[in-house]
A tleap script that builds the chain and sets N, CA, C and O, in Angstrom:
source leaprc.protein.ff14SB
mol = sequence {
  NMET ASP THR PHE SER LEU LYS SER PHE LEU
  ALA ASN GLY PRO ALA GLY ARG GLU LEU PRO
  ASP PHE SER TYR ALA GLY TYR ALA MET GLY
  GLU ARG THR VAL PRO GLU PHE ASN GLY PRO
  VAL TYR ASP VAL THR HIE PRO GLY PHE GLY
  ALA THR PRO ASP ASP GLY ILE ASP ASP THR
  LYS ALA ILE GLN LYS ALA ILE GLN THR ALA
  GLU THR ASN GLY GLY GLY VAL VAL PHE LEU
  ALA LYS GLY GLY TYR CASP
}
set mol.1.N position { -15.175 -0.978 -38.434 }
set mol.1.CA position { -16.196 -0.763 -39.442 }
set mol.1.C position { -16.110 0.679 -39.919 }
set mol.1.O position { -16.065 1.609 -39.114 }
set mol.2.N position { -16.088 0.848 -41.193 }
set mol.2.CA position { -15.989 2.167 -41.799 }
set mol.2.C position { -17.383 2.628 -42.205 }
set mol.2.O position { -18.004 2.016 -43.074 }
set mol.3.N position { -17.888 3.708 -41.585 }
set mol.3.CA position { -19.198 4.222 -41.972 }
set mol.3.C position { -19.036 5.142 -43.166 }
set mol.3.O position { -17.950 5.671 -43.404 }
set mol.4.N position { -20.076 5.330 -43.896 }
set mol.4.CA position { -20.022 6.234 -45.028 }
set mol.4.C position { -21.006 7.362 -44.814 }
set mol.4.O position { -21.906 7.260 -43.981 }
set mol.5.N position { -20.842 8.415 -45.550 }
set mol.5.CA position { -21.629 9.619 -45.350 }
set mol.5.C position { -23.008 9.512 -45.982 }
set mol.5.O position { -23.261 8.655 -46.828 }
set mol.6.N position { -23.893 10.403 -45.551 }
set mol.6.CA position { -25.222 10.476 -46.145 }
set mol.6.C position { -25.109 10.818 -47.628 }
set mol.6.O position { -25.873 10.303 -48.444 }
set mol.7.N position { -24.153 11.690 -47.981 }
set mol.7.CA position { -23.963 12.032 -49.392 }
set mol.7.C position { -23.637 10.781 -50.203 }
set mol.7.O position { -24.169 10.586 -51.295 }
set mol.8.N position { -22.769 9.946 -49.667 }
set mol.8.CA position { -22.410 8.707 -50.343 }
set mol.8.C position { -23.629 7.795 -50.472 }
set mol.8.O position { -23.852 7.189 -51.520 }
set mol.9.N position { -24.405 7.704 -49.412 }
set mol.9.CA position { -25.605 6.876 -49.433 }
set mol.9.C position { -26.574 7.362 -50.503 }
set mol.9.O position { -27.123 6.561 -51.260 }
set mol.10.N position { -26.783 8.676 -50.567 }
set mol.10.CA position { -27.701 9.226 -51.564 }
set mol.10.C position { -27.183 9.010 -52.980 }
set mol.10.O position { -27.964 8.769 -53.901 }
set mol.11.N position { -25.878 9.094 -53.152 }
set mol.11.CA position { -25.289 8.931 -54.477 }
set mol.11.C position { -25.209 7.465 -54.905 }
set mol.11.O position { -25.424 7.142 -56.073 }
set mol.12.N position { -24.900 6.585 -53.955 }
set mol.12.CA position { -24.603 5.192 -54.301 }
set mol.12.C position { -25.580 4.169 -53.758 }
set mol.12.O position { -25.521 2.999 -54.137 }
set mol.13.N position { -26.470 4.582 -52.885 }
set mol.13.CA position { -27.382 3.639 -52.268 }
set mol.13.C position { -26.695 2.852 -51.163 }
set mol.13.O position { -25.527 3.089 -50.856 }
set mol.14.N position { -27.415 1.926 -50.576 }
set mol.14.CA position { -26.835 1.160 -49.477 }
set mol.14.C position { -25.709 0.252 -49.961 }
set mol.14.O position { -25.741 -0.246 -51.087 }
set mol.15.N position { -24.729 0.045 -49.113 }
set mol.15.CA position { -23.608 -0.839 -49.435 }
set mol.15.C position { -23.599 -1.971 -48.424 }
set mol.15.O position { -23.222 -1.775 -47.269 }
set mol.16.N position { -24.006 -3.132 -48.848 }
set mol.16.CA position { -24.042 -4.266 -47.935 }
set mol.16.C position { -25.055 -4.040 -46.834 }
set mol.16.O position { -26.193 -3.654 -47.103 }
set mol.17.N position { -24.656 -4.274 -45.610 }
set mol.17.CA position { -25.558 -4.149 -44.478 }
set mol.17.C position { -25.268 -2.896 -43.657 }
set mol.17.O position { -25.822 -2.731 -42.571 }
set mol.18.N position { -24.418 -2.022 -44.153 }
set mol.18.CA position { -24.044 -0.814 -43.419 }
set mol.18.C position { -25.080 0.291 -43.612 }
set mol.18.O position { -25.633 0.458 -44.698 }
set mol.19.N position { -25.325 1.025 -42.564 }
set mol.19.CA position { -26.194 2.193 -42.651 }
set mol.19.C position { -25.339 3.442 -42.738 }
set mol.19.O position { -24.222 3.460 -42.219 }
set mol.20.N position { -25.838 4.487 -43.382 }
set mol.20.CA position { -25.060 5.727 -43.433 }
set mol.20.C position { -24.963 6.363 -42.061 }
set mol.20.O position { -25.782 6.114 -41.177 }
set mol.21.N position { -23.953 7.183 -41.908 }
set mol.21.CA position { -23.764 7.950 -40.679 }
set mol.21.C position { -24.706 9.147 -40.752 }
set mol.21.O position { -24.444 10.099 -41.487 }
set mol.22.N position { -25.801 9.104 -39.993 }
set mol.22.CA position { -26.784 10.187 -40.037 }
set mol.22.C position { -26.475 11.303 -39.051 }
set mol.22.O position { -27.323 12.165 -38.821 }
set mol.23.N position { -25.286 11.310 -38.465 }
set mol.23.CA position { -24.963 12.347 -37.485 }
set mol.23.C position { -24.922 13.734 -38.117 }
set mol.23.O position { -24.985 14.741 -37.411 }
set mol.24.N position { -24.817 13.791 -39.440 }
set mol.24.CA position { -24.822 15.080 -40.117 }
set mol.24.C position { -26.116 15.327 -40.882 }
set mol.24.O position { -26.188 16.237 -41.708 }
set mol.25.N position { -27.138 14.519 -40.608 }
set mol.25.CA position { -28.410 14.703 -41.291 }
set mol.25.C position { -29.030 16.022 -40.849 }
set mol.25.O position { -28.774 16.492 -39.740 }
set mol.26.N position { -29.820 16.601 -41.688 }
set mol.26.CA position { -30.473 17.867 -41.373 }
set mol.26.C position { -30.293 18.838 -42.519 }
set mol.26.O position { -30.022 18.426 -43.647 }
set mol.27.N position { -30.437 20.090 -42.248 }
set mol.27.CA position { -30.338 21.113 -43.274 }
set mol.27.C position { -28.951 21.079 -43.904 }
set mol.27.O position { -27.943 21.198 -43.209 }
set mol.28.N position { -28.906 20.917 -45.201 }
set mol.28.CA position { -27.655 20.863 -45.967 }
set mol.28.C position { -26.694 19.848 -45.365 }
set mol.28.O position { -25.479 20.046 -45.368 }
set mol.29.N position { -27.251 18.765 -44.853 }
set mol.29.CA position { -26.474 17.681 -44.240 }
set mol.29.C position { -25.568 18.191 -43.127 }
set mol.29.O position { -24.479 17.661 -42.906 }
set mol.30.N position { -26.025 19.212 -42.439 }
set mol.30.CA position { -25.278 19.750 -41.309 }
set mol.30.C position { -24.083 20.595 -41.696 }
set mol.30.O position { -23.291 20.974 -40.833 }
set mol.31.N position { -23.936 20.897 -42.975 }
set mol.31.CA position { -22.763 21.635 -43.441 }
set mol.31.C position { -22.974 23.144 -43.462 }
set mol.31.O position { -22.015 23.904 -43.593 }
set mol.32.N position { -24.222 23.578 -43.334 }
set mol.32.CA position { -24.505 25.022 -43.311 }
set mol.32.C position { -25.464 25.313 -42.170 }
set mol.32.O position { -26.223 24.442 -41.744 }
set mol.33.N position { -25.426 26.516 -41.690 }
set mol.33.CA position { -26.338 26.959 -40.651 }
set mol.33.C position { -27.739 27.092 -41.232 }
set mol.33.O position { -27.912 27.538 -42.366 }
set mol.34.N position { -28.735 26.701 -40.444 }
set mol.34.CA position { -30.122 26.850 -40.874 }
set mol.34.C position { -30.405 28.342 -41.071 }
set mol.34.O position { -30.091 29.144 -40.191 }
set mol.35.N position { -30.992 28.729 -42.207 }
set mol.35.CA position { -31.261 30.157 -42.447 }
set mol.35.C position { -32.368 30.675 -41.534 }
set mol.35.O position { -33.171 29.909 -41.002 }
set mol.36.N position { -32.388 31.973 -41.369 }
set mol.36.CA position { -33.463 32.604 -40.601 }
set mol.36.C position { -34.782 32.336 -41.312 }
set mol.36.O position { -34.858 32.339 -42.541 }
set mol.37.N position { -35.808 32.107 -40.519 }
set mol.37.CA position { -37.116 31.819 -41.086 }
set mol.37.C position { -38.154 32.547 -40.256 }
set mol.37.O position { -38.181 32.401 -39.034 }
set mol.38.N position { -39.003 33.324 -40.895 }
set mol.38.CA position { -40.001 34.110 -40.184 }
set mol.38.C position { -41.410 33.565 -40.332 }
set mol.38.O position { -42.368 34.196 -39.884 }
set mol.39.N position { -41.547 32.417 -40.946 }
set mol.39.CA position { -42.865 31.824 -41.147 }
set mol.39.C position { -43.288 30.994 -39.951 }
set mol.39.O position { -42.608 30.989 -38.925 }
set mol.40.N position { -44.403 30.295 -40.073 }
set mol.40.CA position { -44.906 29.489 -38.975 }
set mol.40.C position { -44.020 28.260 -38.710 }
set mol.40.O position { -43.430 27.682 -39.623 }
set mol.41.N position { -43.954 27.894 -37.447 }
set mol.41.CA position { -43.210 26.706 -37.022 }
set mol.41.C position { -44.193 25.763 -36.352 }
set mol.41.O position { -44.935 26.160 -35.454 }
set mol.42.N position { -44.194 24.519 -36.791 }
set mol.42.CA position { -45.101 23.508 -36.262 }
set mol.42.C position { -44.281 22.509 -35.452 }
set mol.42.O position { -43.644 21.617 -36.011 }
set mol.43.N position { -44.303 22.666 -34.146 }
set mol.43.CA position { -43.541 21.818 -33.229 }
set mol.43.C position { -44.327 20.534 -32.996 }
set mol.43.O position { -45.436 20.566 -32.461 }
set mol.44.N position { -43.755 19.412 -33.395 }
set mol.44.CA position { -44.478 18.145 -33.285 }
set mol.44.C position { -44.780 17.753 -31.843 }
set mol.44.O position { -45.622 16.887 -31.605 }
set mol.45.N position { -44.100 18.382 -30.870 }
set mol.45.CA position { -44.367 18.071 -29.457 }
set mol.45.C position { -45.506 18.912 -28.886 }
set mol.45.O position { -45.912 18.705 -27.743 }
set mol.46.N position { -46.020 19.852 -29.665 }
set mol.46.CA position { -47.157 20.663 -29.220 }
set mol.46.C position { -48.333 19.715 -28.951 }
set mol.46.O position { -48.522 18.752 -29.694 }
set mol.47.N position { -49.128 19.972 -27.899 }
set mol.47.CA position { -50.263 19.084 -27.600 }
set mol.47.C position { -51.217 18.860 -28.769 }
set mol.47.O position { -51.870 17.819 -28.836 }
set mol.48.N position { -51.307 19.810 -29.683 }
set mol.48.CA position { -52.164 19.638 -30.847 }
set mol.48.C position { -51.682 18.554 -31.801 }
set mol.48.O position { -52.456 18.041 -32.610 }
set mol.49.N position { -50.392 18.205 -31.705 }
set mol.49.CA position { -49.829 17.143 -32.547 }
set mol.49.C position { -49.540 15.897 -31.698 }
set mol.49.O position { -49.905 14.785 -32.080 }
set mol.50.N position { -48.892 16.086 -30.563 }
set mol.50.CA position { -48.762 15.011 -29.590 }
set mol.50.C position { -47.557 14.092 -29.648 }
set mol.50.O position { -47.566 13.049 -28.994 }
set mol.51.N position { -46.518 14.431 -30.403 }
set mol.51.CA position { -45.327 13.576 -30.405 }
set mol.51.C position { -44.525 13.815 -29.126 }
set mol.51.O position { -44.449 14.937 -28.626 }
set mol.52.N position { -43.933 12.745 -28.612 }
set mol.52.CA position { -43.070 12.844 -27.435 }
set mol.52.C position { -41.793 12.068 -27.729 }
set mol.52.O position { -41.830 10.848 -27.893 }
set mol.53.N position { -40.654 12.776 -27.797 }
set mol.53.CA position { -39.414 12.059 -28.078 }
set mol.53.C position { -39.032 11.127 -26.927 }
set mol.53.O position { -39.344 11.382 -25.764 }
set mol.54.N position { -38.357 10.056 -27.285 }
set mol.54.CA position { -37.765 9.125 -26.315 }
set mol.54.C position { -38.762 8.415 -25.409 }
set mol.54.O position { -38.393 7.977 -24.320 }
set mol.55.N position { -40.023 8.291 -25.835 }
set mol.55.CA position { -40.994 7.602 -24.974 }
set mol.55.C position { -41.321 6.191 -25.462 }
set mol.55.O position { -42.077 5.471 -24.809 }
set mol.56.N position { -40.759 5.793 -26.598 }
set mol.56.CA position { -41.000 4.459 -27.124 }
set mol.56.C position { -42.353 4.256 -27.769 }
set mol.56.O position { -42.712 3.129 -28.109 }
set mol.57.N position { -43.113 5.330 -27.946 }
set mol.57.CA position { -44.448 5.247 -28.549 }
set mol.57.C position { -44.380 5.792 -29.976 }
set mol.57.O position { -43.684 6.772 -30.239 }
set mol.58.N position { -45.099 5.158 -30.883 }
set mol.58.CA position { -45.106 5.542 -32.296 }
set mol.58.C position { -45.578 6.990 -32.457 }
set mol.58.O position { -46.675 7.345 -32.027 }
set mol.59.N position { -44.738 7.817 -33.080 }
set mol.59.CA position { -45.039 9.240 -33.285 }
set mol.59.C position { -45.446 9.551 -34.723 }
set mol.59.O position { -45.582 10.719 -35.088 }
set mol.60.N position { -45.639 8.529 -35.532 }
set mol.60.CA position { -45.912 8.734 -36.951 }
set mol.60.C position { -47.120 9.639 -37.186 }
set mol.60.O position { -47.035 10.584 -37.970 }
set mol.61.N position { -48.234 9.366 -36.523 }
set mol.61.CA position { -49.453 10.158 -36.748 }
set mol.61.C position { -49.270 11.608 -36.326 }
set mol.61.O position { -49.759 12.515 -37.000 }
set mol.62.N position { -48.571 11.838 -35.217 }
set mol.62.CA position { -48.349 13.207 -34.744 }
set mol.62.C position { -47.484 13.991 -35.721 }
set mol.62.O position { -47.776 15.147 -36.027 }
set mol.63.N position { -46.423 13.366 -36.210 }
set mol.63.CA position { -45.533 14.042 -37.160 }
set mol.63.C position { -46.255 14.277 -38.480 }
set mol.63.O position { -46.132 15.350 -39.070 }
set mol.64.N position { -47.005 13.288 -38.948 }
set mol.64.CA position { -47.759 13.454 -40.189 }
set mol.64.C position { -48.795 14.564 -40.055 }
set mol.64.O position { -49.021 15.323 -40.998 }
set mol.65.N position { -49.427 14.660 -38.884 }
set mol.65.CA position { -50.411 15.726 -38.656 }
set mol.65.C position { -49.753 17.101 -38.739 }
set mol.65.O position { -50.337 18.033 -39.294 }
set mol.66.N position { -48.544 17.235 -38.193 }
set mol.66.CA position { -47.821 18.509 -38.261 }
set mol.66.C position { -47.469 18.840 -39.710 }
set mol.66.O position { -47.583 19.992 -40.128 }
set mol.67.N position { -47.043 17.839 -40.475 }
set mol.67.CA position { -46.710 18.052 -41.884 }
set mol.67.C position { -47.953 18.473 -42.666 }
set mol.67.O position { -47.894 19.407 -43.466 }
set mol.68.N position { -49.064 17.798 -42.442 }
set mol.68.CA position { -50.300 18.132 -43.147 }
set mol.68.C position { -50.811 19.519 -42.754 }
set mol.68.O position { -51.342 20.246 -43.594 }
set mol.69.N position { -50.653 19.882 -41.491 }
set mol.69.CA position { -51.068 21.210 -41.042 }
set mol.69.C position { -50.234 22.283 -41.727 }
set mol.69.O position { -50.768 23.298 -42.171 }
set mol.70.N position { -48.928 22.061 -41.812 }
set mol.70.CA position { -48.058 23.014 -42.513 }
set mol.70.C position { -48.475 23.139 -43.973 }
set mol.70.O position { -48.545 24.244 -44.513 }
set mol.71.N position { -48.751 22.008 -44.609 }
set mol.71.CA position { -49.167 22.028 -46.014 }
set mol.71.C position { -50.480 22.785 -46.186 }
set mol.71.O position { -50.605 23.613 -47.088 }
set mol.72.N position { -51.449 22.507 -45.333 }
set mol.72.CA position { -52.759 23.157 -45.405 }
set mol.72.C position { -52.634 24.668 -45.246 }
set mol.72.O position { -53.372 25.431 -45.869 }
set mol.73.N position { -51.695 25.090 -44.407 }
set mol.73.CA position { -51.520 26.518 -44.130 }
set mol.73.C position { -50.510 27.197 -45.044 }
set mol.73.O position { -50.116 28.335 -44.788 }
set mol.74.N position { -50.089 26.528 -46.091 }
set mol.74.CA position { -49.215 27.160 -47.073 }
set mol.74.C position { -47.730 27.017 -46.795 }
set mol.74.O position { -46.930 27.730 -47.399 }
set mol.75.N position { -47.339 26.130 -45.913 }
set mol.75.CA position { -45.917 25.895 -45.655 }
set mol.75.C position { -45.512 26.281 -44.248 }
set mol.75.O position { -46.331 26.693 -43.427 }
set mol.76.N position { -44.247 26.137 -44.002 }
set mol.76.CA position { -43.689 26.427 -42.690 }
set mol.76.C position { -42.631 25.402 -42.350 }
set mol.76.O position { -42.232 24.599 -43.194 }
set mol.77.N position { -42.184 25.435 -41.120 }
set mol.77.CA position { -41.168 24.509 -40.639 }
set mol.77.C position { -41.824 23.507 -39.707 }
set mol.77.O position { -42.521 23.892 -38.768 }
set mol.78.N position { -41.603 22.216 -39.964 }
set mol.78.CA position { -42.040 21.182 -39.027 }
set mol.78.C position { -40.824 20.891 -38.152 }
set mol.78.O position { -39.813 20.371 -38.623 }
set mol.79.N position { -40.943 21.233 -36.881 }
set mol.79.CA position { -39.811 21.161 -35.941 }
set mol.79.C position { -39.908 19.923 -35.075 }
set mol.79.O position { -40.936 19.669 -34.447 }
set mol.80.N position { -38.826 19.151 -35.043 }
set mol.80.CA position { -38.710 18.003 -34.168 }
set mol.80.C position { -37.652 18.322 -33.118 }
set mol.80.O position { -36.470 18.442 -33.438 }
set mol.81.N position { -38.075 18.459 -31.876 }
set mol.81.CA position { -37.136 18.755 -30.794 }
set mol.81.C position { -36.150 17.604 -30.650 }
set mol.81.O position { -36.402 16.497 -31.126 }
set mol.82.N position { -35.047 17.866 -30.005 }
set mol.82.CA position { -34.008 16.864 -29.803 }
set mol.82.C position { -34.577 15.615 -29.157 }
set mol.82.O position { -35.380 15.698 -28.229 }
set mol.83.N position { -34.161 14.464 -29.648 }
set mol.83.CA position { -34.597 13.202 -29.101 }
set mol.83.C position { -34.907 12.217 -30.204 }
set mol.83.O position { -34.807 12.537 -31.389 }
set mol.84.N position { -35.283 11.028 -29.809 }
set mol.84.CA position { -35.615 9.976 -30.758 }
set mol.84.C position { -37.116 9.840 -30.909 }
set mol.84.O position { -37.854 9.822 -29.924 }
set mol.85.N position { -37.560 9.746 -32.152 }
set mol.85.CA position { -38.982 9.593 -32.441 }
set mol.85.C position { -39.206 8.215 -33.058 }
set mol.85.O position { -38.477 7.800 -33.960 }
set mol.86.N position { -40.209 7.523 -32.568 }
set mol.86.CA position { -40.515 6.191 -33.084 }
set mol.86.C position { -41.583 6.262 -34.155 }
set mol.86.O position { -41.972 5.233 -34.708 }
savepdb mol mol.pdb
quit
């Protein structure tokens, strides 16, 4: 099976039943280093948000809360630690 890139997916949409290879997802699709950032960072695993990677529990509300908090405070980085979020 030949996977296609996220760039291809964004340009062409889904092809059949194949999913894009998200291994390069992230800042600039993993092609550039994340720039230095001196603003606030909102870690979704912080107890105030409550997401826990790899626990099999829905993290949608915790991640959305971190995004809304960043928006309310004028921006920042919403950080998701390594792992899978449901």
